C-alpha positions in Angstrom: 117.9 219.8 82.6 119.7 217.1 80.7 119.3 213.6 82.1 122.7 211.9 82.6 122.4 208.2 81.9 124.6 206.1 84.3 127.1 203.7 82.9 126.2 200.0 83.0 127.0 198.3 86.2 128.7 194.9 86.1 127.6 193.3 89.4 128.6 189.9 90.8 126.2 187.7 92.7 128.0 188.6 96.0 127.3 191.7 97.9 129.6 194.7 97.5 131.3 194.0 100.8 131.5 190.3 100.6 135.2 190.2 99.7 136.3 193.4 101.4 138.0 193.4 104.8 137.3 195.7 107.7 140.1 198.0 106.7 138.9 198.4 103.1 137.8 202.0 102.2 134.0 202.5 102.4 132.2 202.7 99.1 130.8 206.1 98.2 128.0 206.9 95.6 126.1 209.9 94.5 122.4 210.3 93.6 120.8 213.5 92.1 117.1 214.1 92.5 115.6 216.9 90.4 112.8 219.3 91.3 110.2 216.9 89.9 111.4 214.0 92.0 113.1 212.3 89.1 116.4 210.4 89.4 118.6 212.4 87.1 121.9 210.8 88.2 122.8 207.6 90.0 126.4 206.5 89.9 127.3 202.9 89.6 128.7 202.8 93.1 125.4 204.2 94.5 123.5 201.5 92.6 125.8 198.9 93.9 125.4 200.0 97.5 121.6 199.9 97.2 121.7 196.5 95.5 120.3 197.7 92.2 120.9 195.9 88.9 122.0 197.6 85.7 118.5 197.3 84.3 115.4 198.6 86.1 117.1 201.3 88.2 114.5 203.6 89.8 113.5 206.7 87.7 111.5 208.3 90.4 112.2 209.2 94.1 109.2 207.1 95.3 111.0 203.9 94.2 113.7 204.4 96.8 113.5 202.9 100.3 111.3 205.0 102.7 114.2 206.2 105.0 116.0 207.6 102.0 112.9 209.4 100.8 112.4 210.9 104.3 116.0 212.2 104.3 115.5 213.9 101.0 112.2 215.5 102.1 114.0 216.7 105.3 116.8 218.2 103.2 114.3 220.1 101.1 112.6 221.6 104.1 115.9 222.7 105.7 118.1 225.6 104.7 121.2 223.6 105.9 122.8 220.5 104.5 122.4 217.2 106.5 125.8 215.9 107.2 127.0 212.5 108.4 123.5 211.1 109.2 123.6 207.3 109.8 120.7 205.0 108.8 120.1 201.3 108.4 118.4 200.0 105.3 116.8 196.5 104.9 117.0 195.6 101.2 115.4 192.6 99.5 118.5 191.8 97.5 120.9 192.1 100.5 121.1 191.9 104.3 120.5 195.1 106.3 123.2 197.7 105.4 124.5 200.7 107.4 124.9 204.0 105.5 126.2 207.4 106.2 124.4 210.1 104.2 125.1 213.7 103.2 122.1 215.5 101.6 122.4 219.0 100.1 119.6 220.9 98.3 120.1 223.5 95.6 119.7 227.0 96.9 117.2 228.3 94.4 114.7 229.4 97.0 112.1 226.9 95.9 110.6 224.2 98.1 110.8 221.5 95.4 114.4 222.1 94.6 116.9 219.5 93.4 118.8 217.5 96.0 122.2 215.8 95.9 122.7 212.7 98.1 126.1 211.2 98.9 126.0 207.6 100.3 128.8 205.9 102.1 128.5 202.2 102.9 129.6 201.5 106.4 128.4 197.9 106.6 131.8 196.2 106.6 133.0 198.6 109.3 129.9 197.9 111.4 130.4 194.2 111.1 134.1 194.6 112.2 132.9 196.6 115.3 130.4 193.9 116.1 133.1 191.2 115.9 135.4 193.2 118.2 132.6 193.6 120.7 131.9 189.9 120.6 135.6 189.2 121.1 135.6 191.6 124.1 132.7 189.7 125.6 134.5 186.4 125.1 137.6 187.8 126.8 135.5 189.1 129.7 133.8 185.7 130.0 137.2 184.0 130.1 138.4 186.2 133.0 135.1 185.7 134.9 135.1 181.9 134.3 138.7 181.6 135.5 137.9 183.5 138.8 134.8 181.4 139.4 136.6 178.1 138.6 139.4 178.9 141.0 136.9 179.4 143.9 134.9 176.2 142.9 138.1 174.1 142.9 139.1 175.3 146.3 135.6 174.3 147.7 135.7 171.1 145.8 138.8 169.8 147.6 136.8 169.9 150.9 133.7 168.5 149.3 135.5 165.5 147.8 137.0 164.6 151.1 133.6 164.6 152.8 131.9 162.7 150.0 134.6 160.0 150.0 134.1 159.4 153.7 130.3 159.4 153.3 130.2 157.1 150.2 132.3 154.4 152.0 129.3 153.9 154.3 126.7 153.8 151.5 125.3 150.5 150.4 124.2 151.4 146.9 127.4 150.6 144.9 125.9 152.0 141.6 125.1 155.3 143.2 128.5 155.5 144.8 130.2 155.0 141.4 127.9 157.6 139.8 128.6 160.3 142.5 132.4 159.6 142.3 132.3 159.8 138.5 130.4 163.1 138.5 132.7 164.6 141.1 135.7 163.7 138.8 133.9 165.2 135.9 133.3 168.5 137.8 136.9 168.6 138.7 137.9 168.0 135.0 135.5 170.8 133.9 136.9 173.2 136.5 140.5 172.4 135.4 139.5 173.3 131.8 138.0 176.6 132.9 141.2 177.4 134.7 143.2 176.8 131.5 140.7 179.0 129.5 143.4 181.1 127.8 144.8 177.8 126.3 141.9 175.4 126.3 142.8 171.9 127.4 142.8 169.3 124.7 140.7 166.2 125.2 142.3 163.2 127.0 141.6 160.4 124.5 141.1 156.7 125.4 139.2 153.9 123.9 135.5 153.9 125.0 132.1 152.4 124.2 129.7 155.0 123.1 126.6 153.0 123.9 127.8 152.8 127.6 128.4 156.6 127.5 124.9 157.3 126.1 123.3 155.1 128.8 125.2 156.9 131.5 124.2 160.3 130.0 120.6 159.2 129.9 120.7 158.1 133.6 121.9 161.6 134.5 118.6 163.1 133.0 116.3 160.4 134.4 114.7 162.8 136.9 114.0 165.4 134.2 112.4 162.7 132.0 110.3 161.4 134.9 109.1 164.9 135.9 107.7 165.6 132.5 106.5 162.0 131.9 108.6 161.8 128.7 108.7 158.5 126.9 112.3 157.4 126.0 112.9 155.3 122.9 116.4 153.9 122.7 117.5 152.0 119.6 121.2 151.3 119.3 121.6 149.8 115.8 125.3 150.5 115.2 127.2 147.3 114.7 130.2 148.8 116.6 130.5 151.6 119.1 134.2 151.6 119.8 135.9 154.9 119.4 138.7 157.1 120.9 137.5 160.0 122.9 137.3 161.9 126.1 134.4 160.4 128.0 133.9 163.4 130.3 133.7 165.8 127.4 131.5 163.6 125.2 129.2 163.2 128.2 129.0 166.9 128.6 128.0 167.2 124.9 125.3 164.6 125.1 123.9 165.8 128.4 123.6 169.3 126.8 121.7 167.9 123.9 119.4 165.8 126.0 118.5 168.6 128.4 117.8 170.9 125.5 115.5 168.3 124.0 113.7 167.8 127.3 113.2 171.5 127.7 111.8 171.8 124.2 109.0 169.2 125.0 105.9 169.5 127.0 104.6 166.8 129.3 104.1 163.4 127.7 106.6 164.0 124.9 108.8 161.4 123.2 112.6 161.4 123.1 114.4 159.1 120.7 118.1 158.2 121.0 119.4 156.1 118.1 122.7 155.0 116.7 123.7 153.7 113.3 126.9 152.7 111.5 127.7 154.9 108.5 130.0 153.5 105.9 131.3 155.7 103.0 130.6 154.5 99.5 133.5 153.0 97.5 133.3 156.0 95.1 133.8 158.5 98.0 136.7 156.5 99.5 138.4 156.4 96.0 137.9 160.2 95.6 139.6 160.7 99.0 142.4 158.3 98.1 142.1 156.7 101.5 140.4 154.0 103.4 138.0 156.3 105.2 137.0 154.8 108.6 133.3 154.0 109.2 131.5 156.5 111.4 128.9 156.2 114.1 125.8 158.4 113.8 124.0 159.4 117.0 120.6 161.0 116.6 118.8 162.7 119.5 115.3 163.6 118.4 112.4 165.3 120.2 108.9 166.2 119.3 109.0 169.6 120.9 108.5 173.2 119.7 111.2 172.9 117.0 113.5 175.6 115.7 112.7 178.4 113.2 114.6 178.5 109.9 116.3 181.8 110.7 117.6 180.5 114.0 119.1 177.2 112.7 122.1 179.0 111.2 122.8 180.8 114.4 122.2 177.9 116.8 125.8 176.9 117.4 127.2 180.4 117.7 128.3 181.7 121.2 125.8 183.8 123.2 122.8 182.9 120.9 119.9 181.5 122.9 116.2 181.3 122.5 115.7 180.6 126.2 114.9 183.2 128.8 118.1 183.6 130.9 120.1 181.2 128.7 123.8 181.8 128.3 123.9 180.7 124.6 127.1 178.7 125.3 125.8 175.1 125.6 125.5 174.3 121.9 128.6 176.2 121.1 130.6 174.1 123.6 128.9 170.9 122.3 130.0 171.7 118.7 133.6 172.4 119.8 133.7 169.1 121.7 132.4 167.1 118.7 134.8 168.8 116.3 137.8 168.1 118.6 136.8 164.4 118.3 136.9 164.5 114.5 133.2 164.6 114.3 130.4 166.9 112.9 127.1 167.9 114.4 124.0 169.1 112.4 120.4 169.7 113.1 117.1 169.3 111.2 114.0 171.0 112.5 110.8 172.8 111.7 108.6 174.9 114.0 106.2 172.7 116.1 107.6 169.5 114.5 110.5 168.8 116.9 114.2 168.8 116.3 116.8 166.0 115.4 120.4 166.6 116.3 122.8 164.3 114.4 126.4 163.6 115.5 128.9 161.7 113.3 132.0 160.3 115.1 134.8 158.2 113.6 134.8 154.6 114.7 137.8 152.4 115.7 138.2 149.0 114.1 137.2 146.3 116.6 140.1 144.2 117.9 139.9 140.5 117.0 141.5 138.1 119.5 143.4 135.2 117.9 142.8 131.7 119.2 145.8 129.2 119.2 
């Protein structure tokens, strides 16, 4: 049999479906394996699907991924063609791909007969289906949240009335202010849930971030005490004046603090620091603007850390490494920081703790003139 040499494949660094939308037609390729298990024909598209370069394409069947070899062996042992079989392949050069295969053996009556394989790449379609399922889950969550929020708000009206009467008789003024503030925050959160289909924008006002951090830390005092965690607080930022929604920022910081506490064992150390970050003159000139200084908040723990593969998925909805976790805490936290014109990032290694950094734009301090 004459060996057909495939044309050279010009392949970009991106995967074959990196710039194809969900509605793009699926790629199809053909491979022909002869009776001696040699690769007689492999089309450019088949090579592209399998992530093979122009040089070094496999000449023998054994060089193909094991699931593909298994399919060809099954086709040889059957008198019927295998139609529309779906398999997933993990390739070194690409992420896992989803394929639909058709395998047909030549009817020459011999066991080791030639086999033709038709590959169809369904990866982009599988990703589109995954995205649709995820959107469906988000829509369901929104409906559920709105129903729960409605019931909580009804109960909260009665609860607030009772607490107001009770707090008037309480002698601890700090505790009274704390409870009232938290009740107002719950009311604000419930209102946002009720407006889930059109999320409420933050209500901005001038605030001092160091005061907000201190308040957030007070809310997690019991959790720190229960695990005997040492708290190191170092506010080095020269200014902490910014515009923001104190309830939403508090929610973001409490989320990060609770995550840090949960990641640590007894006797751990939690560091909360702030620094002023001023852009270099070169960066400001490149942006053609007087970019405002920013405040960096770092929340660092010495806990179990985060694996490299999980860092990229950490802020996505429904991703959680905790048993029973919703996977929404860090997603909500990132949205809040972004709505305040900031960015959040994380640095971590397994068993070496994690450091979350938040950058927020600062306001210029007001100077009072003396006559």
